[in-house]
N, C-alpha and C positions, 0 to 999 in steps of 0.2 A: 435602258430607259424605257419605261412603259407609258402607255397613253393616259389621258386624263380620266378621272373618275366623275361620273355624273352625279349631280346633286339636284335639289329642287329649285335653286335660285339661279337664273341665268345672269351672268355678268360678262363684261368685256375686259380682256387684257390686251393692251395695245403696246407694241414695241416701237419706240420712236427712233428716228435717225437712220432708217434704212438708206443706204447709199452714201453715208458720210465717209466711210472707209471700208475696205474689203473685210476686215475682221469683224466689224459690226454686222455687216450684211450676212456673212457666213453664219454667225451666231443666230441671227434672226431666222434665216432659212432652216437651220437645224431645229429650232424650236417649233417652227410651223410644221415641219415634217413629223415631229413628235406630238402634234396636236396640243401644244402648250400655249398657243396664242390665238386670240380672236381676230386681231388686226395688226397691221404695221403701217407706219406713216413715213413717207419717202421724201428725202431731200434730193431735189433734182438739180441744184445749182452747182454741185461739186464735180470734181474731175472724174469721179468713179461711177457716176450715175449710169452712163450708157451700158457699160459691161455688167454692172450689178442688176440693172433692169432686166437684161436678157436672162439672167439666172433666176429672177423672180417670176418670170412668165409662167412656168409650170405650176405655180402655186396659186394662180388667180382664182381658182374655184374653191380654195381651202380657207381663205381668210379675206377680210375686208382690207383692201389696199388703198390708202389715201395719200393726200398731199400734205407734206409738212412745210407750209409756207415759210420761207426763210427771208428775213430782213436784217440779219446781223452777221458781222464778221467775215463772210465770204463775199465773192464777187457776184453782183446781180447778172441776170441773163441779158439785160439790155441797158441802155443809157438811163441813168438816174441822176441828172445834174444837181438836183437839190439834196437828195439823201446820200448819194455816193459820188461826189464830184471827182474823186480820185480813182473811181472804179472799184472801190471796196466799201461794203456796207459797214455802218458803225457798230460799235459794241452795244450791248443791251442798255446800259444805263443812259448813254446819250440819246438812244432812240426813245426810251421812255420819257426823258425830259422834254424832248421835242414834241412827242405826242401829247403829253399833258398840257404843254403850252400852246398847242395847236399849230406848231411850226412844221407841218408836214404837208406835202402836196398830194391830195387824195387821188388826183388823176394819175400822177406818176406811180403811186403805189398800186392802183388798179391795173395799170399797164404791165407792171412787173408780175402781178399775180396771174394775169392772162398768159404771160410768157411761160411762167412756171407750169401752169395747167397744160399749155400747148406741148411743152417738153415731156410732161408725164404722158399725155395722150399719144404722142409720136412713138414712144417706145413701149407703152403698155397696151395700146390699141383700144383704150376705153377711157372715159372720164374717171377721175378719182371717186372712190366709193364714199369718201368723207373728206373733210377739210379741217385741219388744225394748224397751229403755228409753232415753229421752232421757238422755244423759250416763251411760248404763249403770246407771241406778238399779234396774233389775229384778233385779239380782244382789246388792243390798245385804242385810245381815242384817235380819231381820224383813220387809222388803219382799219378799224372795224367797219367804218362806213364803206370803204372800198371793198372789203371782204364781203359784206352783206349784199352789196349791189351785184358783184360778180357772181356770187353764189346763187342768188335768185335767178339770174339770167342763164347761167351755164350749168350749174350742178343740181339745183333743186329739181328741175324738170326730169333729170335722169334718176331721181330717187336718192341722191346723196344725203348724208347726214353731217351735222356739225358737231365738233367736240366742244363741250362746255366745261371749262376748268373751275367750276364753282361747287361749293358744298354748303350745307346749312351751317350757321354759326356754331350750333351745338356740336357738330362734328369737329370743327377746329379746336374747340375747347376740350373735347374728350380725348382726342388723339395727340395733339401737341407734338406732331412730327414736323420739324423745320417750321416752327410756328410763325415766325415773322414773315418768312417767304410765302407760306401758305396764305396768311392773311392778306398780303399784298396782292397775290394772284387773284384771290377771291374778290377783293375790293374792286379790282379793275374789271373783273368778269361779270359782276352782277348786272350792270347796265347792258352789257353785250347780250347776255342770255335773255333778258327781258325783251330787247328789241328783236332778237331772233325768233322768240316765241310769238311775238306779235305778227311777224311776217310768215308764220307757219312753218319754220324750219324744224326738222326733226333732229334729235340729239340725245346723248346719254342723260340719264336721270340723276346720277351722282358721279362724283369724281374723287379719286385718291391717287397717290403715287408721288406727291411732292416730297422731296428729301433734299438734304444738304450735299450729299455725295461724299463729304469728308466728315469724320467724327460722328457718323450716324451709328445707331445700333446695328448689329449684324443683320443682313438683309432678310433672313428667314423670320427674325423677330419683327422687322418692319412690315413684311407681307402679312403676318398674322394680325398686326394692328390695322393694316389697310382693310383686311377682310372682316374685321369685327363689326357687327351690326350693319353690314353693307346691304343696301337695297337692291332689288332686282333691276336690271338695266343700267346699273352703275358701271363706270369704267375705271380701271386701274392702269395708269401709264407706267411703263418700265423702260429701261435703257440697257438691255443686255448687249454684250459684245466681247470680242476677243481683241485685246490690245495689240496693235501693230504700229509700225513706224508711221504709216499714213495717218492714223488716228492721233498719235502723239504730236504730230506736226501741226494739227489744227484744233485740238480739243484737249483740255486738261483732265477730263473725266475718263480715266482708263481702268484703274484697279476696281472701282465700284461697278463698272460694266461687267468685268469678268466675274465678280461676286454674284451679280444678278443672274448672269448666264448659268453659272454653276448650279445655283439653287433652282432656277426654272427648269433646268434639264434633269434635275434629280427626281427620284421617286418621292421625296419628301413634299414636293410641290403639289401633285395631285392628291396626296394624302391630306394636306392642309386644306385644300379646296373642299374635299369631302367632309372634313371635320367641321367646316363652317357651312355646310349645306349648299355649296356653290357649284355651279358647272359653267364651263366656258361656252359662250354662244356668240354668234355673229349678230350684227345689229338687226337684221331682218327677223331674227328669232325672238328679240326682246321688245 
């Protein structure tokens, strides 16, 4: 495995879900060590976060390490009697329905975000370099109000940036990867991005990486389409991992993670970056 090849156009490659399971975390650390990632986004609500955080500490100076705010499927870090009365967060679709109908408690969500930031800080020794949401929940109605208020108070003063999962409509029409999903994510995110910009939040200029995970084209082909006509300062999210029993027990996406890891770790990936005139960069560089 060789290092990345420098091009003229700085872009961000962010691996999501660090901490969800040991195999995912191992894959992400391997890619960080090989200089194949700009950032990784951490889930702190799971059973594996404490030990995986300790293994990530040596890489703090190599990539941006952020918080992957989680409001679905797992257990919250504290009581959420409205959203998680049984002690387990809802699936994504019920959460979206409640958000669109305004049936969420913004104070309850803000308190959970504070707890997740606190747990990140307790083990990483610093505030998150950026904030995003598992399954893009940070941009949902009501949720985004809590996210923007906490971000402005706690993370913006420390220089953190926000991830914006939105792209111009022409990109959606041109690439047509997971089209329906991409349109839905984009529609929910347009207002969020506008409000964040009004408040002076920094963030990525473009976004790609949405996929179905099943019945997609091979990942090298997807990455080539993500890179096509990509603007400087854009972010591509990815989900590399090594499938293990811990992952299979909580998440259906396994084989696709291994496919992504294999390609990102291969020499074909930096060659593809170079062919598109791109180079990996941290947010402070773009």
